[in-house]
N, C-alpha and C positions, 0 to 999 in steps of 0.2 A: 502491498498500499505506498503514495505518496500524499500528502496532501500541499495545500499551502492556503493563505488565507486575507482575505481583502476585504474594503466595504462596498456597503453598497451606494451607486450611482446614481446617474439615473433612471426615473421610469416611465417608462413609453409606455403609451396605449394606443394598439392600431386596428383599423379596424380597414378588412380585406373582402373587398366585395367581389358580388357575383361577380365570376369568371375570370378572373384573377387568378395567378396561378400562385399558391400559397410559398412554395420554398421558393419562390423569384421574390415575392414582395417583401421575404424575409432579408432575401442577401441586399433588396433596393434600401429596405431604411437601415440594414447593417455598416455599408457603404458610406450611401448620405451621409447618415452620422455616427460613421466611424466608431462602433459600437466592436467592440475587440474583444469580450467574453462577456457574457449573459448568460442568464436562465431564462426563460420563459413558459409562460401556459396559453392552453388557447380553447378553445369552445364554438363550436358553427356548428357547419353543414358541408360537405364536398360531391359536388357531380362524378368525381372521380381520383384516382389513386393509383401509383403502383408502392408498391414496399414489399418491407421480408417479411414473412413470417415466422422464422428463424431458421437452426442448422438441419439440414433431412436427418441426421446423426449429430451425436455428440460427439465431433471429432474436429478437434484446433489445427489448423485453419478451417473453418467449416462451411459445409460446401451447402448456401443457404436456399430456401425453400421462397418464391414471388409468389405474389399475387395481385390482381390487377380485379375493378370493377369500372365500371362507368354508368351506374345510377346513381341517384342521389341517397346519400346515410349521411346520419349524425356523426360529431365527430368532438373528440373532446383527447386531448395532446397536453405534451411536457417537450421542451427539449433544452438545446444549448446552443448558443453562438461563440465559435472558439475560431481565430482566423486559422487555415494552411494557408504556407505559401503567401502570397499578395492578397487573397479574398476572402471573407465571411465563410464558415464551413456550418451549414444546418444539420445537426442530428436530433431528429425529432420522432418519438415515441407518439404512437395514440391506438387509440381505439374508436372505431369505425364502425357505424355498423346499419342497419334497417331492419325492412321485413323480411330482407334476403338472407341475414344472417349478422355476425359480428366477426369483424377483421379487427387484429389487433397486434403493432408491429413499426417496422422501423419505416418510414414513409422518407421514401427515395424520390419521386419523380410523379409526373402527374398532376398534381394537387389543385386541382380546380374547383376553388369557392363556389358554393352553391349557395344561394340569398347573402349570406354573409360570414366569415368567419371573424373571433373578434380574441386580439391576442394583446399579455399584458407581459412585455420585458423588461426585466430588474438587471439592468446593467450591474458588475462587480467591479469594482475598481481597485488598483494596486496590486494587480496578480501579472504576470508574465505567462501567459500560458498560452500554445501553440499545439495545433493537430501536427502527427508527423506519420505517416504509412510505415507499419507495423509486418515485418513480413510473416515475424512468425504466429502472432494471432491471425492476420491475413485484414486488416482493419486499419482504417487511420486514430490512431490514439490520441487520447491528450497528453502533454507533453508539459512538463513544469520546469521554466529556464529560469538559468540562472541572472536575478539581475545585479 
């Protein structure tokens, strides 16, 4: 385990409108406001998404299982914003459900807001955290840089 300590920075309340891409919207505000490290929560509905629902088997690096949909579903999610190289990287986990069932996992692409998605972003200041690819585990892992 590794950890670091920071302080609460700015708080953003964001409305993502019908048809907007949720992940692209989070990247856009992160770039515009230079949000380098943050945690967020969200709720609303999405009309489509592609997500990883877990590993196919318990192995590292994992061979992941994908799911996608294109019908309107409710969403509740949480995640973080940490930069990788020169761009914000969004890590969002969500439960997405409707009359056709519930999916839960790591949201990766094609996440179109349906009606509205509301997000509260809590910026963390005083930390130097980045994402770097870790070949052993097969994903972009948070790294605490020495400042």
